[in-house]
PLY file of the C-alpha trace (Angstrom):
ply
format ascii 1.0
element vertex 390
property float x
property float y
property float z
element edge 389
property int vertex1
property int vertex2
end_header
35.21 2.64 11.72
32.16 4.69 10.81
29.23 3.62 12.97
25.95 2.51 11.53
23.30 5.25 11.41
20.29 5.27 13.71
17.18 5.60 11.58
13.62 6.56 12.48
10.65 6.26 10.12
8.05 8.89 11.02
4.48 8.29 9.87
1.61 10.59 10.88
-1.92 10.21 9.51
-0.63 7.41 7.28
-1.47 3.97 8.65
1.48 1.65 8.11
-0.69 -1.46 8.38
-1.79 -0.64 4.82
1.72 0.00 3.51
4.01 -2.96 2.78
6.58 -0.40 1.58
7.00 1.11 5.04
6.98 -2.23 6.87
9.47 -3.85 4.47
11.76 -0.83 4.70
11.85 -1.02 8.50
12.43 -4.77 8.51
15.19 -4.53 5.90
17.06 -1.88 7.89
16.69 -3.90 11.10
17.93 -7.11 9.42
20.92 -5.10 8.16
21.93 -4.33 11.76
20.57 -0.77 11.74
18.99 0.62 14.90
15.51 1.17 13.45
12.44 2.78 15.01
9.00 3.47 13.57
7.42 6.54 15.15
3.66 6.77 14.59
0.70 8.68 15.93
-1.21 5.39 16.20
-0.95 1.81 15.01
-2.99 -1.38 15.08
-1.45 -3.87 17.49
-1.69 -6.65 14.86
0.98 -4.90 12.80
3.60 -5.11 15.52
4.05 -8.86 15.02
5.21 -8.10 11.47
8.04 -5.94 12.81
9.83 -8.21 15.31
13.20 -6.37 15.30
11.84 -2.85 14.94
11.15 -0.56 17.88
7.73 1.10 17.65
6.97 4.38 19.40
3.38 5.62 19.67
3.05 9.38 20.01
-0.62 9.16 21.00
-1.27 6.92 24.03
-3.17 3.80 22.99
-6.00 4.44 25.48
-6.88 7.72 23.73
-7.02 5.98 20.34
-9.23 3.23 21.77
-11.74 5.79 23.12
-11.86 7.59 19.74
-12.40 4.27 17.92
-15.22 3.28 20.29
-16.98 6.60 19.68
-16.58 6.26 15.91
-17.80 2.67 16.03
-20.98 3.75 17.78
-21.89 6.20 15.00
-20.50 4.57 11.86
-23.76 2.84 10.88
-26.06 5.82 11.42
-27.20 6.95 7.95
-26.26 10.48 6.85
-25.95 12.01 10.34
-23.34 9.44 11.35
-20.97 10.64 8.61
-21.01 14.21 9.95
-20.58 13.08 13.55
-17.58 10.94 12.56
-16.05 13.85 10.67
-16.47 16.11 13.70
-14.99 13.52 16.07
-11.94 13.06 13.81
-11.35 16.82 13.45
-11.58 17.28 17.23
-9.30 14.28 17.77
-6.66 15.69 15.38
-6.83 19.14 16.99
-6.51 17.82 20.54
-3.78 15.26 19.77
-1.47 17.60 17.80
0.28 19.14 20.88
0.84 15.67 22.35
2.34 14.41 19.09
4.78 17.31 18.79
5.79 17.30 22.47
6.59 13.59 22.49
8.31 13.70 19.09
10.57 16.59 20.10
11.73 14.65 23.17
12.98 11.63 21.18
13.76 12.71 17.62
17.33 13.85 18.28
18.23 10.27 19.25
18.40 9.49 15.51
20.81 10.32 12.72
18.18 10.25 9.98
14.41 10.49 9.93
12.46 9.15 6.94
9.22 11.14 6.75
6.27 9.26 5.24
4.28 11.95 3.40
4.18 15.67 4.03
2.55 15.86 7.47
5.45 13.94 8.99
7.99 16.25 7.32
6.07 19.40 8.27
5.83 18.29 11.91
9.51 17.31 12.02
10.54 20.70 10.58
9.07 22.46 13.63
11.47 20.57 15.92
15.21 21.11 16.34
16.07 18.13 14.13
18.19 19.27 11.14
16.14 19.11 7.95
19.16 18.03 5.88
19.08 14.74 7.80
15.44 14.17 6.90
14.41 12.01 3.92
11.03 12.59 2.29
9.10 9.45 1.29
6.25 10.07 -1.18
3.74 7.25 -1.58
0.62 9.07 -2.79
1.93 12.02 -4.86
-0.58 14.90 -4.66
-3.11 13.23 -2.38
-1.56 14.43 0.89
0.12 17.67 -0.21
-3.14 19.12 -1.56
-3.86 20.46 1.95
-0.64 22.52 1.96
0.63 25.61 0.16
2.82 24.24 -2.65
5.58 26.79 -2.02
5.79 25.59 1.60
5.98 21.98 0.41
8.78 22.92 -2.00
10.84 24.58 0.76
10.43 21.58 3.06
11.24 18.91 0.49
14.20 20.79 -1.02
15.76 20.96 2.43
15.84 17.15 2.77
18.87 14.91 2.16
16.97 13.23 -0.71
13.55 11.87 -1.60
12.13 8.37 -2.10
9.48 7.68 -4.73
8.31 4.65 -6.73
9.86 5.39 -10.13
11.29 8.07 -12.42
7.95 9.01 -13.97
6.33 9.61 -10.60
9.44 11.57 -9.61
9.05 13.83 -12.64
5.34 14.28 -11.85
6.09 15.20 -8.24
8.86 17.64 -9.20
6.54 19.28 -11.73
3.74 19.45 -9.18
5.76 21.40 -6.60
7.92 23.25 -9.14
11.45 22.13 -8.34
14.04 19.48 -9.25
14.74 16.90 -6.56
17.20 14.09 -5.93
15.44 10.72 -5.82
15.97 7.11 -4.88
13.42 4.80 -6.48
11.49 2.24 -4.46
8.52 0.59 -6.21
5.91 -1.04 -3.99
7.57 -4.43 -3.61
8.29 -7.21 -1.13
11.29 -9.39 -0.19
11.99 -12.50 -2.32
9.88 -15.54 -1.59
10.19 -19.16 -2.55
7.33 -19.92 -4.92
6.16 -23.50 -4.56
5.07 -24.73 -7.97
1.72 -26.50 -7.74
-0.26 -28.77 -10.00
-2.96 -26.54 -11.48
-6.43 -27.98 -11.94
-7.43 -27.67 -15.57
-11.17 -27.51 -14.92
-11.27 -24.93 -12.14
-10.17 -21.30 -11.60
-9.43 -19.65 -8.28
-9.59 -15.87 -8.66
-8.48 -13.65 -5.79
-8.67 -9.97 -4.91
-6.58 -8.36 -2.18
-6.86 -4.69 -1.25
-9.40 -1.96 -0.65
-13.08 -2.81 -1.01
-14.08 0.53 -2.48
-15.51 2.06 -5.64
-12.25 2.36 -7.57
-11.58 -1.40 -7.20
-14.18 -2.43 -9.82
-15.15 -5.25 -7.44
-18.89 -4.73 -7.74
-18.62 -4.75 -11.54
-16.46 -7.87 -11.49
-18.69 -9.95 -9.21
-21.66 -9.02 -11.40
-19.72 -10.34 -14.40
-18.92 -13.64 -12.66
-22.59 -14.02 -11.72
-23.27 -14.27 -15.47
-21.10 -17.41 -15.74
-22.64 -20.85 -15.19
-22.77 -21.90 -11.54
-20.85 -25.12 -12.18
-18.03 -24.68 -9.66
-15.57 -23.84 -12.44
-14.78 -20.41 -10.94
-14.39 -19.30 -7.33
-13.66 -15.73 -6.21
-12.01 -14.90 -2.87
-11.94 -11.30 -1.64
-9.49 -10.22 1.05
-10.41 -6.70 2.15
-7.50 -4.98 3.84
-9.23 -1.59 3.72
-12.99 -1.13 3.79
-14.55 1.66 1.78
-18.07 3.16 1.97
-20.62 0.97 3.74
-23.07 1.38 0.88
-20.60 -0.08 -1.62
-19.79 -3.05 0.60
-23.50 -3.71 1.13
-24.05 -3.70 -2.65
-21.37 -6.37 -3.13
-22.79 -8.40 -0.25
-26.24 -8.32 -1.82
-24.96 -9.48 -5.23
-23.01 -12.46 -3.86
-25.52 -13.45 -1.14
-26.04 -17.23 -0.94
-23.59 -17.82 -3.80
-20.94 -20.28 -2.67
-18.60 -19.22 -5.47
-17.72 -16.09 -3.49
-15.98 -15.64 -0.13
-15.14 -12.38 1.65
-12.55 -12.10 4.43
-11.96 -8.70 6.05
-9.79 -9.86 8.97
-6.29 -8.42 9.28
-3.58 -10.66 7.83
0.15 -10.31 7.95
1.91 -10.25 4.61
2.99 -13.88 5.05
-0.54 -14.98 5.97
-1.94 -13.17 2.96
0.64 -14.68 0.61
-0.27 -18.19 1.76
-3.82 -17.55 0.59
-2.75 -15.93 -2.66
-0.46 -18.82 -3.61
-3.49 -21.13 -3.64
-5.13 -19.02 -6.36
-4.62 -18.84 -10.12
-5.47 -15.23 -11.03
-5.29 -11.97 -9.08
-7.48 -8.93 -9.79
-5.83 -5.54 -10.32
-8.67 -3.43 -11.70
-8.82 0.34 -11.23
-11.36 3.10 -11.86
-8.97 6.02 -12.14
-10.15 9.53 -11.19
-9.51 12.18 -13.82
-6.42 14.38 -13.64
-4.85 12.74 -10.57
-1.22 11.83 -11.21
-1.23 9.49 -8.21
-3.23 7.08 -10.37
-0.67 7.05 -13.18
1.95 4.32 -13.48
0.25 2.02 -10.98
2.44 -0.90 -12.05
5.12 0.26 -9.60
2.85 1.71 -6.93
0.30 -1.10 -6.54
0.99 -3.46 -3.66
-1.44 -6.05 -4.97
0.50 -6.48 -8.23
3.72 -7.13 -6.30
1.96 -9.69 -4.08
0.29 -11.41 -7.04
3.54 -11.71 -8.97
5.44 -13.24 -6.03
2.53 -15.67 -5.68
2.90 -16.79 -9.29
-0.54 -15.60 -10.41
-1.87 -14.38 -13.70
-2.84 -10.72 -13.20
-6.18 -9.61 -14.62
-6.03 -5.84 -15.14
-7.51 -2.96 -17.07
-4.34 -0.86 -16.70
-3.05 0.10 -20.13
0.57 0.63 -19.20
3.91 -0.67 -20.40
3.91 -4.47 -20.29
0.30 -5.01 -19.22
-0.75 -6.48 -22.57
1.79 -9.30 -22.21
1.94 -12.26 -19.75
1.63 -12.50 -16.81
-0.97 -9.77 -17.31
-4.43 -10.53 -18.68
-5.54 -7.21 -20.10
-9.22 -6.32 -20.39
-10.39 -3.10 -21.97
-13.80 -3.37 -20.34
-14.91 -5.21 -17.21
-17.66 -7.12 -18.94
-18.46 -10.78 -19.66
-16.99 -10.70 -23.17
-13.54 -9.40 -22.19
-13.29 -11.38 -18.95
-14.37 -14.63 -20.60
-11.83 -14.10 -23.37
-8.81 -13.63 -21.06
-9.86 -16.52 -18.80
-9.92 -18.75 -21.89
-6.42 -17.55 -22.86
-5.14 -18.18 -19.32
-6.60 -21.69 -19.19
-4.66 -22.69 -22.30
-1.29 -21.55 -20.86
-1.57 -21.63 -17.07
1.96 -22.80 -16.36
3.45 -20.17 -18.65
1.56 -17.40 -16.83
2.82 -18.67 -13.49
6.42 -18.69 -14.72
6.13 -15.21 -16.25
4.66 -13.90 -13.01
7.54 -15.24 -10.94
10.03 -13.81 -13.45
8.34 -10.40 -13.14
8.57 -10.56 -9.35
12.29 -11.27 -9.43
12.92 -8.56 -12.01
10.78 -5.69 -10.69
9.37 -6.43 -7.25
12.38 -7.44 -5.12
12.31 -4.82 -2.36
15.78 -5.84 -1.12
17.39 -4.41 -4.26
15.80 -0.96 -3.91
16.19 -0.79 -0.13
19.84 -1.80 -0.44
20.41 1.23 -2.68
18.60 3.51 -0.23
20.57 2.21 2.74
23.84 2.59 0.84
23.03 6.23 0.10
22.20 6.89 3.76
25.40 5.22 4.94
27.58 7.20 2.52
25.94 10.46 3.63
28.00 12.17 6.31
26.49 11.73 9.78
0 1
1 2
2 3
3 4
4 5
5 6
6 7
7 8
8 9
9 10
10 11
11 12
12 13
13 14
14 15
15 16
16 17
17 18
18 19
19 20
20 21
21 22
22 23
23 24
24 25
25 26
26 27
27 28
28 29
29 30
30 31
31 32
32 33
33 34
34 35
35 36
36 37
37 38
38 39
39 40
40 41
41 42
42 43
43 44
44 45
45 46
46 47
47 48
48 49
49 50
50 51
51 52
52 53
53 54
54 55
55 56
56 57
57 58
58 59
59 60
60 61
61 62
62 63
63 64
64 65
65 66
66 67
67 68
68 69
69 70
70 71
71 72
72 73
73 74
74 75
75 76
76 77
77 78
78 79
79 80
80 81
81 82
82 83
83 84
84 85
85 86
86 87
87 88
88 89
89 90
90 91
91 92
92 93
93 94
94 95
95 96
96 97
97 98
98 99
99 100
100 101
101 102
102 103
103 104
104 105
105 106
106 107
107 108
108 109
109 110
110 111
111 112
112 113
113 114
114 115
115 116
116 117
117 118
118 119
119 120
120 121
121 122
122 123
123 124
124 125
125 126
126 127
127 128
128 129
129 130
130 131
131 132
132 133
133 134
134 135
135 136
136 137
137 138
138 139
139 140
140 141
141 142
142 143
143 144
144 145
145 146
146 147
147 148
148 149
149 150
150 151
151 152
152 153
153 154
154 155
155 156
156 157
157 158
158 159
159 160
160 161
161 162
162 163
163 164
164 165
165 166
166 167
167 168
168 169
169 170
170 171
171 172
172 173
173 174
174 175
175 176
176 177
177 178
178 179
179 180
180 181
181 182
182 183
183 184
184 185
185 186
186 187
187 188
188 189
189 190
190 191
191 192
192 193
193 194
194 195
195 196
196 197
197 198
198 199
199 200
200 201
201 202
202 203
203 204
204 205
205 206
206 207
207 208
208 209
209 210
210 211
211 212
212 213
213 214
214 215
215 216
216 217
217 218
218 219
219 220
220 221
221 222
222 223
223 224
224 225
225 226
226 227
227 228
228 229
229 230
230 231
231 232
232 233
233 234
234 235
235 236
236 237
237 238
238 239
239 240
240 241
241 242
242 243
243 244
244 245
245 246
246 247
247 248
248 249
249 250
250 251
251 252
252 253
253 254
254 255
255 256
256 257
257 258
258 259
259 260
260 261
261 262
262 263
263 264
264 265
265 266
266 267
267 268
268 269
269 270
270 271
271 272
272 273
273 274
274 275
275 276
276 277
277 278
278 279
279 280
280 281
281 282
282 283
283 284
284 285
285 286
286 287
287 288
288 289
289 290
290 291
291 292
292 293
293 294
294 295
295 296
296 297
297 298
298 299
299 300
300 301
301 302
302 303
303 304
304 305
305 306
306 307
307 308
308 309
309 310
310 311
311 312
312 313
313 314
314 315
315 316
316 317
317 318
318 319
319 320
320 321
321 322
322 323
323 324
324 325
325 326
326 327
327 328
328 329
329 330
330 331
331 332
332 333
333 334
334 335
335 336
336 337
337 338
338 339
339 340
340 341
341 342
342 343
343 344
344 345
345 346
346 347
347 348
348 349
349 350
350 351
351 352
352 353
353 354
354 355
355 356
356 357
357 358
358 359
359 360
360 361
361 362
362 363
363 364
364 365
365 366
366 367
367 368
368 369
369 370
370 371
371 372
372 373
373 374
374 375
375 376
376 377
377 378
378 379
379 380
380 381
381 382
382 383
383 384
384 385
385 386
386 387
387 388
388 389
């Protein structure tokens, strides 16, 4: 009988606490009886409780990371100068930790049959070891964002040498192939989560709970949205809860804080939550926000329907999804499409939602089952690995 493969997921400079795709992949493999290890440069300890059957190997000793974080914490609030000090500390940290990362990786990597490399730095580092590149699998989550620091011809050589590549959908695969100038073999894995039982709840007809989960940063449209809600009557008909998994520029966060100060309609929670903890909060809401200010000419911001974790979480929570993404399906339920983030458009879609709340909840759950079941995509990936000759 052919033995089950030993799989490592290598992630360097890509924090897995912000990636449900990586965590769900590791948990799926482990539940399937696969010897699964996540190898990282560093990781927040809170994340480990989300990976109960997965071995986690830190390449940088935790004490070193703690010292770096303490230094950064001391300078983060210093205007202007603090930004440059932080940049210098991080560059020095990366330079000094690189030999440690490679030395420790080289000692353990040959214990595995396959290594899934999350973004290009992991693949580039792995290629310098004795591990055979044809047993590596390249996992692209951010398209051009991470490869922009590399010579494209070098990226092409590395990725073409892999067993296959993982990306969110066919369109992003075509964009990535065009970007590096070569055809590649893909398995598709949209940002998605395992199936969940959605408890149907009696919706209040005179009250709306709106929720945002994700990065509190400029591209989120959060500041614009809270300003819009401030224009609505303060009659307790709308509440907005913000769960900030990633914090952006301090100035932007301070602007939001100033707008919502002393307004009980708004709550902000920036504590780390496991996926299950977050979903419990989301399921108490009615509408989830998926608004994006897309930079020009960046393909990573195209086709966000399959690469946005928040949309997957909202759909499994049975929420209407308020979005400005003009993509296939976003002008139909469960989406509430707004062309502009202003009072007119927002008020209009909230009125539409209020008339058909139950229908939006049902459509959202249907969407989750159809497009955001990670077990389906991960099953295909595992099958391909298992049929590849070890």
